[in-house]
N, C-alpha and C positions, 0 to 999 in steps of 0.2 A: 608315489608307495607311500603307504601312510605310517606315522609313526604308530609301534605298538603302545598302547592307554595301558597303562596300571594297574588293578583291582580295583584301588585307591579312587579313579577316576570315572570308574563305572559302576551301574547298579548293580547290587545284589541280584538281581534278576538275569541281567546281561553276564556276567560271570557266573552264575549256575548254568544260563544257555550254553553258555561257551562250553565248560567243561565238563555236565553232565556225564556224555557218555565216556570220554575217557575215564572219571573217575568211578563210573559205575564197571566197566573193564576193569581197574585195575583190583577192585572189591572184589568182582567175582574171579581173578585172579589167586587172590588169597585164598579164597574161600575153599579154590579146587584144590591148592598147595595143600591144606589143610586136612581136606578131605582125603589124598591120595595118602599124606604121611596117615591118619587114622585106619587104612584099610592095606598098608603096607604088610609087608613080615615084620614080625618083631615088633608093632608098633609102641606094645609097653614098655619097651627097653627105649622111649624119648621121652616118657610121659613128666620124668622130671629134668628133661633136659631144660638147661639156663634159656634158649635161644627159645624154644617155645613158649615159656613163661616171660618173655622178652615179647614176641608177638600177642600171647596176652594182655600184658600191663600195656602197648600200643594201643589194642583195640578197644581197652575200656576209657584210654586215652580221649581217643577218638569220637565215645560216644555223651565224654561228660558234659559237654558242650562250651566247654571252658577256652580262653583265648592260648594262641600259642603253641597250639597241637601239636606241628610241625617242630617246634624249638624243643618241646619236652619228648617227644618219641623218638629226633636224634638223641637226648641226653638218656635216654632207655639203653641206647646203643653204642654210648660211648664210653671208653675208661675215666676213672677223673684223672685234672691233670697231675704229673708230677713234677716239681720244679727240678730242672736239671737232666731233663731225658734226654738232651740233645747234647750234654757234654760228655766226651771223651773220660776213659775211669782208666 
């Protein structure tokens, strides 16, 4: 069994070849989910929902072409660190 090589040891073409179908499927899944929300009863009620705003912000991050997209999207959906969060009160 050969070890799994990291993306850093493969060419961009090899990474794209390996990941394209999975990425395509995930993008289609996101698009289908957004279409279902748009077609649902009372869709206007969620138009200003912060979760949709986070999705929109994440899509903009994907499109901006800058590095560290996964980290930046994770931060969109993360709460800021609160010192002492784990201390009993």
